[in-house]
C-alpha positions, 0 to 999 in steps of 0.5 A: 139418130144419136147416142143416149145414156140413161138410168132407170129405177122403180122409184123417183130419181132425185134431181141431179146436175148429172141428169136431164129429164127424159120422157118414158115411152120413147120407141128406143126406151126398152126398160120396164122401170117406171122412172128414167133420166138421161145421163149428162154426157160428161166423162169427167163426172163418172166418180160422182155418177158412180156414187149417185147410182150406188145411193139410188140402188140402195134405195131402189133395190136395183138401178139400170144404166143404159147405153143405146143408139136412138132411131134404130129400125128393129128391136135391138138385142139387149146385152146385160151385165149385173153388178152388185152395188159394192162392186160398181166402179168408174171403169164399169161406167167408162166401159159402158160409155165407150160402147159403139152402139151406133156401129155394133150389130148382131148377125148378118141381119144387122140387128142393133145392140143396146147395153145395160148394167143392172146395179143390184143391192 
């Protein structure tokens, strides 16, 4: 089990030092987008990531940014926040990265939570 932050889009995601390849179809990947890439976990580069996401959203129409805990037993609850490309800030990304998805659950049944920001044009 581990944290994972990834982005997803309907167009190929350009190569970047901010991203690592990620195979779609993993049991914890719930996006319906065709292309995914893991975000390199370096909070010092959030300015660069924000600009990358804005450009990708301009080209794709929308981009998803996810924060998940891999290896959960049950299908998670997905909490979504939609942000326009012009309103996306580094603070939005910092807040997403700070989510404690390893320990957050809903209800007494312990259903895990995943977080997603949808950046739209």
